[in-house]
N, C-alpha and C positions, 0 to 999 in steps of 0.2 A: 248446746245443740238441741234442736227440736225437730221431730219428725211428725208430720200430720198425715192422716189417712182418712179417706171418706168415700162415700158412694155418690156418684152423680145421679140425679133424679131425671131420667128421660121424660119427655113430655107425655108419653103414652104409658108410663109405668103405673101400675095400680099399687095401692098400699100393701096388698098381700105380696106382690112381687118384690117390693122393696124390703119387706120384712124377711122374706125368704133369702134375699141376697145378703142382708145383714147377718142373718143366722149362719149362712155359709161362710162368710168372712170370719166370724167369731169362732166357728168350728176349726177353720184352717189355722187361726192364731193359736187356738188351744193345742192343736197337734204339734205346733212348733214350740210349745212351752211359753207362749206369750200371753200375758194377761192384760187386755185393753183397759181394765179398770185402773191399772197403775199408770196409764198415760204413756206418752212418748217424749217427754221432756226430761232432760238430764243435765247435770253439771259435771265438769272435770277439773282437776288440778292441771294446770298447763305450765310447761317449761319451754322456753325458746333458746335455741343454741345459735348465738351470733358471734362471729369472729370480728376482731378489730382489724381494720385494713392497715397495710403497710403504707407509710408516708415518707416521701422524699421531699426535701425542702432546702432552701437557702435563704438567708436573710442578712440584713445589715442595719446598723444605726450609726448616726454620727451627731456630734454636738455642733449644731449650727451657730449657737452662741453659748455663753455661760448659763443662760436660762432655758434655752430651747434645744430639745433633742428630737431628731426625726428618725423614723425607721420604716423599713419595708420588709416583707416576707413573701416568698412564693413557695407553694407546696403542690405536689402532685400526689393524689390519693388513689390507691389501688383498690377501689371499691369492687371491681369486676370479680376478683378472686374471693374476697371476703363476703360479699353480699350477692352471690349468684343465686342462692336460695337460703331459706330460713328453716331449720329443722325444728319441728314442734313435737313435743311428747305430751300426750294426754293420759292422765292416770286417775284412778279412784272414781270411775263412773258411778253415778248414784242411782241410775234407773235400771232395774233388772231386765226390762224388755230390750232396751238398747244394748245392754251387755250381752244378752242372748243373741241378738242379731249380729253383733260384731265379733262374737266369740271370746269375749273377755271384758275386763274392766278398764283396759288401757289400749292405746294404739299410737303409732308414730306416723307422721306425715311430713312432707317437705313442701314449704310454701315458696313459690317462685318469686324472685325479686329481680334478678338480672340487671343489677345496677351497673352503670358504666364508670370507667375511670374518669377522674375529673381534676381540675386544678383549682387552687384557692390563692387569691392575691390579697394581701393585707398591707395597709399603710396606716401610719399613726404619728402622732406628735405628743410630746410631753413638755409642759411648761412649768418651770420651778418659779412660782411667784414669790416665794419667801421660804426660809427654812421650815416654816410651819405648814405651808400649803403647796401641794404639787397637783396640777391638773393634767388630764389626758383626754384626747379624742382620737377616733380611728374610723376606718371604713374597711369593710371586708366584702369581696366579691368572689363567689365560687360557682362554677358551672353546675347546674342541676344534674345529679347522677341518675335520676329516676326516669326510665323510658315510659312513653305513653302506654305501652302494653301492660305495665305492672303498677301504675299509679292508682291508688284507691284511698278513700277517706280515712281508713283506720291508721295508715302509715304514710302521711303525705309529707315526706322529707324533701320538699321541693324548693324551699326558699333559697334565693341566690345572693341577695344583698343585705348586709347588716351595717348599722350605724352604732358606734359605741362612744361612751363618755364616762369619765370617772375621775376620782381625786383621792389623794392621800393627805391625812392630817397627822403631822408628827407632833404629838403632845410632848414627848420628851425624846431623848436620843434612843430610848429603849422601847417606847410604846407608840404605836401608830394605828390609826383607823383608816381602812380602805373601803371604798364603795364604788360600784360600777353599774352602768345601765346599758343594756344592749337591745336594740330594736331590729327585729327581722322584718324587713319590708314585705308588704303583701305580695304574694305570688299565687297564681292559679294555673292549673294544667288540666287538660281534658283527656280522658282515657279513650284510646282507640284500639280495636282488636285485642281486648283484654284477654290475657292468658290466665288470669285469676278466676274470673267468673264473668259470664256474658252480661249479667245485669249491670256491670260497671261500664259497659260500652256507652260512650257519649256522656258519661258523668263528668263533672268538673270538681276537682279538689282544690281547695283554697286554704292558705295558711299565712298567718302573721303572728309573731311572738314578741312578748315583752319579758325580758330577763333582768332581774335585779340581784346583785351580789354585794355582800358586805362581810367584812372580816376585821379582826383585831390582831395586830402583829405585836408580839412581845419578844424582844431580843434579849438573850441571856448572855 
């Protein structure tokens, strides 16, 4: 957090008038116990309180052939209850001036999110090429839960479509290596009537992700 204060120089102000105004401001700061020499820049330790949403879903899979398995899954995610707002707690403020103005070294606030409930549809296929190699591909579509009023660049969870691929290598009956790649396709959204801050109005958030996972499975 940073607070900046200054004195605007009118076109007709003399150096003497500006100096008197500055002295008056410094005197008022001193009466409040604020030392401008320490500046108005501070840092805090921050904690965010987020709840995981409830999820309802149904899915199925079937063996199309001895080698090919197909599957699908539909979920409904209750974001509206879990992500209506985000509670933030700031502690251990480092600037005495800011602490003086806020009345302490910590404060709490709630950050508006107002996410909407949404659905997610997943489809995929698994091909057993051999006892050694198993391949997988999939596609995920989920409705964007973030409304235009609360989208902003710091938290742009707006991606709707994902493409996935992966494989398993069974080295033995007990040891296997798994790897998967997920591409979140590019998505952009423009903020309108922002309730977070007016400076986000007409700003556009854009997001694309590349996710890579790898693991070793040991069966005992």
